[in-house]
C-alpha positions as CSV (number, residue, x, y, z in Angstrom):
1,X,-91.0,-0.8,19.9
2,X,-93.4,0.3,17.1
3,X,-91.9,2.7,14.6
4,X,-93.7,6.0,14.0
5,X,-94.1,7.5,10.6
6,X,-91.2,9.8,11.2
7,X,-88.9,6.8,11.8
8,X,-88.4,7.2,15.6
9,X,-89.2,4.5,18.1
10,X,-88.6,3.7,21.8
11,X,-86.7,0.6,22.8
12,X,-86.8,0.2,26.6
13,X,-85.9,3.8,27.8
14,X,-83.9,4.7,24.7
15,X,-85.2,6.6,21.6
16,X,-83.9,5.6,18.2
17,X,-84.1,6.9,14.6
18,X,-84.5,4.2,11.9
19,X,-84.8,5.0,8.2
20,X,-83.4,4.1,4.8
21,X,-81.5,6.5,2.5
22,X,-80.2,5.6,-1.0
23,X,-80.9,1.9,-0.3
24,X,-78.9,1.9,3.0
25,X,-80.6,1.5,6.4
26,X,-79.5,3.9,9.1
27,X,-80.2,3.3,12.8
28,X,-79.2,6.2,15.0
29,X,-79.4,6.3,18.9
30,X,-81.0,9.5,19.9
31,X,-80.8,9.3,23.7
32,X,-82.0,7.7,26.9
33,X,-84.7,8.9,29.3
34,X,-85.7,11.8,27.0
35,X,-89.1,12.9,26.0
36,X,-90.8,12.1,22.7
37,X,-90.6,15.8,21.6
38,X,-86.9,16.0,22.3
39,X,-86.4,12.7,20.4
40,X,-88.3,14.1,17.5
41,X,-86.1,17.2,17.4
42,X,-82.9,15.2,17.6
43,X,-84.2,12.9,14.9
44,X,-84.7,15.9,12.6
45,X,-81.1,17.0,13.1
46,X,-79.6,13.6,12.6
47,X,-81.7,12.9,9.5
48,X,-80.7,16.3,8.0
49,X,-77.0,15.6,8.7
50,X,-77.3,12.3,6.9
51,X,-79.1,13.7,3.9
52,X,-76.6,16.6,3.6
53,X,-73.7,14.1,3.6
54,X,-72.3,15.4,6.9
55,X,-72.4,11.9,8.3
56,X,-70.2,10.5,5.5
57,X,-73.1,9.6,3.3
58,X,-73.7,11.2,-0.1
59,X,-71.2,13.4,-2.1
60,X,-67.9,14.0,-0.4
61,X,-66.2,17.4,-0.6
62,X,-63.5,17.6,-3.2
63,X,-59.9,17.4,-1.9
64,X,-57.9,20.6,-1.9
65,X,-56.1,20.8,-5.3
66,X,-54.7,24.3,-6.1
67,X,-53.5,25.5,-9.4
68,X,-49.8,25.7,-10.1
69,X,-50.0,29.5,-9.9
70,X,-51.7,29.4,-6.5
71,X,-49.3,26.8,-5.2
72,X,-46.4,28.8,-6.4
73,X,-47.6,32.0,-4.7
74,X,-48.1,30.3,-1.4
75,X,-44.8,28.4,-1.7
76,X,-42.9,31.7,-2.3
77,X,-44.6,33.3,0.7
78,X,-43.2,30.4,2.8
79,X,-39.7,30.8,1.2
80,X,-39.7,34.5,1.9
81,X,-40.6,34.0,5.6
82,X,-38.2,31.0,6.2
83,X,-35.3,31.4,3.8
84,X,-32.7,34.0,2.8
85,X,-33.3,36.7,0.3
86,X,-30.9,35.2,-2.2
87,X,-32.8,31.9,-2.0
88,X,-36.1,33.6,-2.7
89,X,-34.6,35.2,-5.9
90,X,-33.3,31.9,-7.1
91,X,-36.6,30.1,-6.5
92,X,-38.6,32.7,-8.3
93,X,-36.4,32.2,-11.4
94,X,-36.7,28.4,-11.3
95,X,-40.5,28.5,-10.7
96,X,-40.9,31.0,-13.6
97,X,-39.2,28.4,-15.9
98,X,-41.5,25.7,-14.6
99,X,-44.6,27.8,-15.1
100,X,-43.8,27.9,-18.8
101,X,-44.9,24.2,-18.9
102,X,-47.2,23.8,-15.9
103,X,-49.1,27.1,-15.7
104,X,-52.9,26.6,-15.8
105,X,-52.8,23.1,-14.4
106,X,-53.9,21.9,-11.0
107,X,-51.2,20.0,-9.0
108,X,-53.0,16.7,-9.4
109,X,-52.7,17.2,-13.2
110,X,-48.9,17.4,-13.0
111,X,-48.2,13.7,-13.3
112,X,-44.9,11.7,-13.8
113,X,-45.4,11.6,-17.6
114,X,-45.7,15.4,-17.9
115,X,-42.6,15.8,-15.6
116,X,-40.6,13.4,-17.8
117,X,-41.6,15.3,-20.9
118,X,-40.5,18.6,-19.2
119,X,-37.2,17.0,-18.2
120,X,-36.4,15.7,-21.7
121,X,-37.2,19.1,-23.2
122,X,-34.7,20.7,-20.9
123,X,-32.1,18.0,-21.6
124,X,-32.5,18.6,-25.3
125,X,-31.9,22.3,-24.6
126,X,-28.6,21.5,-23.0
127,X,-29.8,22.4,-19.5
128,X,-29.2,19.2,-17.5
129,X,-28.0,20.8,-14.3
130,X,-30.7,23.6,-14.4
131,X,-33.4,20.9,-15.0
132,X,-32.3,19.1,-11.8
133,X,-32.6,22.3,-9.8
134,X,-36.0,23.1,-11.3
135,X,-37.4,19.6,-10.7
136,X,-36.0,19.5,-7.1
137,X,-37.9,22.8,-6.4
138,X,-41.1,21.4,-8.0
139,X,-40.9,18.5,-5.6
140,X,-40.3,20.8,-2.7
141,X,-43.3,22.9,-3.7
142,X,-45.6,19.8,-3.7
143,X,-44.3,18.7,-0.3
144,X,-44.6,22.1,1.2
145,X,-48.1,22.6,0.0
146,X,-49.1,19.2,1.5
147,X,-47.4,20.2,4.8
148,X,-49.3,23.5,4.9
149,X,-52.6,21.7,4.2
150,X,-53.1,23.4,0.8
151,X,-52.9,20.2,-1.3
152,X,-54.5,16.9,-0.4
153,X,-53.1,14.8,-3.2
154,X,-49.8,13.0,-3.5
155,X,-46.4,14.2,-4.7
156,X,-45.6,12.7,-8.1
157,X,-42.5,10.7,-8.6
158,X,-39.7,13.0,-9.8
159,X,-36.4,11.5,-10.9
160,X,-33.4,13.7,-11.4
161,X,-30.8,13.1,-14.0
162,X,-27.2,12.1,-13.3
163,X,-25.0,15.2,-13.4
164,X,-21.6,14.9,-15.0
165,X,-18.7,15.3,-12.6
166,X,-16.9,18.4,-13.8
167,X,-13.7,19.8,-12.6
168,X,-13.9,23.1,-10.7
169,X,-12.4,26.1,-12.5
170,X,-9.7,28.0,-10.7
171,X,-7.5,31.0,-11.7
172,X,-3.8,30.8,-12.0
173,X,-1.6,33.8,-11.3
174,X,-1.5,35.0,-14.9
175,X,-5.3,34.8,-15.2
176,X,-5.8,36.6,-12.0
177,X,-3.6,39.5,-13.1
178,X,-5.4,39.7,-16.5
179,X,-8.8,39.7,-14.7
180,X,-7.8,42.5,-12.3
181,X,-6.4,44.6,-15.1
182,X,-9.6,44.3,-17.0
183,X,-12.0,45.0,-14.1
184,X,-13.1,48.5,-13.0
185,X,-14.2,49.4,-9.5
186,X,-16.0,48.2,-7.5
187,X,-15.7,44.9,-9.3
188,X,-11.9,44.9,-9.0
189,X,-12.0,45.1,-5.2
190,X,-14.8,42.5,-5.1
191,X,-12.6,40.2,-7.0
192,X,-9.8,40.7,-4.5
193,X,-12.2,40.1,-1.6
194,X,-13.4,36.8,-3.3
195,X,-9.8,35.6,-3.9
196,X,-8.5,36.4,-0.4
197,X,-11.5,35.7,1.8
198,X,-13.6,33.2,-0.1
199,X,-16.8,35.1,0.4
200,X,-19.8,34.2,-1.6
201,X,-20.2,37.2,-3.8
202,X,-23.9,37.8,-4.1
203,X,-24.9,36.6,-0.6
204,X,-21.9,37.7,1.5
205,X,-19.8,40.2,-0.3
206,X,-22.5,42.5,-1.7
207,X,-24.3,42.5,1.6
208,X,-21.2,43.4,3.6
209,X,-21.5,46.4,5.9
210,X,-18.7,48.7,6.9
211,X,-19.3,47.9,10.6
212,X,-18.4,44.3,9.8
213,X,-14.9,45.2,8.5
214,X,-12.3,45.8,11.2
215,X,-9.2,47.2,9.6
216,X,-7.6,48.4,12.9
217,X,-7.6,45.6,15.4
218,X,-5.9,42.7,13.7
219,X,-8.0,42.9,10.6
220,X,-11.1,40.8,10.6
221,X,-14.1,40.6,8.4
222,X,-17.4,39.3,9.9
223,X,-20.0,37.5,7.9
224,X,-23.3,37.8,9.7
225,X,-25.4,34.6,10.2
226,X,-28.3,36.1,8.2
227,X,-26.2,36.1,5.0
228,X,-24.1,33.0,5.6
229,X,-25.3,29.9,3.6
230,X,-24.9,27.7,6.7
231,X,-26.7,30.2,8.9
232,X,-23.6,30.6,11.2
233,X,-21.6,33.8,11.7
234,X,-17.9,33.6,11.0
235,X,-14.9,35.8,11.1
236,X,-12.3,35.8,8.4
237,X,-8.8,37.3,8.9
238,X,-7.8,39.9,6.4
239,X,-4.3,39.7,4.8
240,X,-2.5,42.9,3.7
241,X,-3.7,42.6,0.1
242,X,-7.4,42.6,0.8
243,X,-7.0,45.0,3.8
244,X,-5.6,47.7,1.5
245,X,-8.3,47.2,-1.1
246,X,-11.1,47.4,1.4
247,X,-9.7,50.5,3.1
248,X,-9.9,52.4,-0.1
249,X,-13.3,51.1,-1.0
250,X,-14.8,52.0,2.4
251,X,-13.3,55.5,2.2
252,X,-14.9,56.2,-1.2
253,X,-18.3,54.5,-0.8
254,X,-21.3,56.4,0.7
255,X,-23.7,54.8,3.1
256,X,-23.4,51.7,5.4
257,X,-22.5,49.2,2.7
258,X,-18.9,48.4,1.6
259,X,-20.0,48.0,-2.0
260,X,-22.6,50.6,-2.9
261,X,-23.9,52.7,-5.7
262,X,-23.5,56.5,-5.7
263,X,-26.8,56.8,-3.8
264,X,-25.6,54.4,-1.1
265,X,-27.8,51.5,-2.2
266,X,-26.1,48.1,-2.3
267,X,-25.4,46.2,-5.5
268,X,-27.6,43.2,-6.1
269,X,-25.4,41.6,-8.7
270,X,-22.1,42.1,-10.5
271,X,-22.6,39.4,-13.1
272,X,-22.8,41.6,-16.2
273,X,-19.7,43.7,-15.2
274,X,-17.8,40.6,-14.2
275,X,-18.6,38.8,-17.5
276,X,-17.4,41.9,-19.4
277,X,-14.1,41.9,-17.5
278,X,-13.7,38.1,-18.3
279,X,-14.3,38.7,-22.0
280,X,-11.7,41.5,-22.1
281,X,-9.2,39.3,-20.2
282,X,-10.0,36.4,-22.6
283,X,-11.0,34.1,-19.8
284,X,-13.4,31.2,-20.4
285,X,-15.5,29.3,-17.9
286,X,-15.0,31.9,-15.1
287,X,-17.8,33.0,-12.9
288,X,-17.9,35.0,-9.6
289,X,-18.0,31.7,-7.8
290,X,-14.6,30.8,-9.4
291,X,-13.1,33.2,-7.0
292,X,-14.3,31.0,-4.1
293,X,-13.0,27.9,-5.7
294,X,-9.6,29.6,-6.2
295,X,-9.5,30.7,-2.6
296,X,-10.0,27.2,-1.2
297,X,-7.7,25.6,-3.7
298,X,-4.8,28.0,-2.9
299,X,-5.2,27.3,0.8
300,X,-5.0,23.6,0.1
301,X,-1.9,24.0,-2.1
302,X,-0.3,26.1,0.7
303,X,-0.7,23.2,3.1
304,X,-3.6,24.5,5.1
305,X,-5.6,21.7,6.8
306,X,-9.2,21.0,5.6
307,X,-10.8,21.9,9.0
308,X,-9.3,25.4,8.9
309,X,-10.4,25.8,5.2
310,X,-13.9,24.8,6.2
311,X,-13.9,27.3,9.0
312,X,-12.6,30.2,6.9
313,X,-15.0,29.5,4.0
314,X,-18.1,28.6,6.0
315,X,-18.7,25.2,4.4
316,X,-21.1,23.0,6.2
317,X,-19.1,19.8,6.0
318,X,-15.6,18.5,5.3
319,X,-17.0,16.7,2.2
320,X,-17.8,20.0,0.7
321,X,-14.2,21.2,1.4
322,X,-12.9,18.1,-0.5
323,X,-14.9,19.1,-3.5
324,X,-13.6,22.6,-3.6
325,X,-9.9,22.0,-2.7
326,X,-8.7,20.0,-5.7
327,X,-5.2,20.8,-6.8
328,X,-4.3,22.5,-10.1
329,X,-2.4,20.5,-12.7
330,X,0.6,22.8,-12.5
331,X,0.8,22.3,-8.8
332,X,0.7,18.5,-9.2
333,X,3.4,18.7,-11.8
334,X,5.6,20.8,-9.5
335,X,5.0,18.3,-6.7
336,X,6.3,15.4,-8.8
337,X,9.2,17.4,-10.1
338,X,10.4,17.8,-6.6
339,X,11.2,14.1,-6.5
340,X,13.7,14.5,-9.3
341,X,15.2,17.6,-7.7
342,X,15.6,16.1,-4.2
343,X,16.1,12.4,-4.9
344,X,18.1,12.3,-8.1
345,X,20.4,9.4,-7.2
346,X,17.6,7.2,-5.9
347,X,15.2,7.7,-8.8
348,X,17.5,8.2,-11.8
349,X,18.7,5.3,-14.0
350,X,22.5,5.5,-14.6
351,X,23.5,6.4,-18.2
352,X,24.2,3.3,-20.3
353,X,27.8,2.8,-21.5
354,X,28.5,2.1,-25.2
355,X,27.9,-1.5,-26.2
356,X,31.6,-2.1,-27.0
357,X,32.5,-1.2,-23.4
358,X,29.8,-3.4,-22.0
359,X,31.2,-6.4,-24.2
360,X,34.8,-5.7,-23.1
361,X,33.9,-5.7,-19.4
362,X,31.9,-8.9,-19.8
363,X,35.0,-10.7,-21.2
């Protein structure tokens, strides 16, 4: 069992390598019933592996830790392949805002303190809701990079702020008339579609193709699954108001899209034209999504059950329908007034007689 100068020795019928490296002894089994020359070759390989750190000894490779820019690029590639086009546009905007503070850093350098400072800066700028969306996407980017094996660190703690519960804005009849009068085409027809079908304007209305609008057989509008937020195709019946508006638009518009530019290319957004119409109509707090709020609220006020509203609007849950189908103040007032109209005797206090008559009757 004597050790050779190269550190190999034979114990019974087994060759071993025995040597010290950085103050640590290493004994490695080379093999049984092998020749001395083979044992020497194996010992050279094993010793080299230990010296190079391939056996867990010596400097370890650095964990994967991409920069914010590299992580952002890979994250957006994943979003592009797995999410809808509208989602990709939104994420690009939020990540651009985040890059203003975190560009040039590695992900491991984005710690809870720097995130809190970012959050407070956004709160001071009056962007509470936007800050929550941005931080949620930042957290998603960390988790996705870890899942893809691009980042071997941990996701920092990210706490969102409490959002105020605000009441959804809906249009009354007068506001609707003013908005339609102020809007030019195709925005005017898009407004009618939003109010009478509940379509999400950017994702569902502006991507609508002529082949998805049936004006002849019962009047149905089909939202393809690729553009629906919940990923499910749905068919929405067309009432006479929206049917007439769509018929005129389809006849005038070139190309396959219902709402298209003169060259047939679809519109990507109507926000600027919509805001201009709202300003002319003197409407505040109104966005294209207000049309969807109004659609759902009017259905609820007409007595339509929540399940049907969910089906028509393509909401993922009844809880979402409850959020959208609040009643307008005027409708609530009208509902209470019906009590006085229909149950006057039961809920009205009789007029009091003069005090002199009450005293006489008491005697």
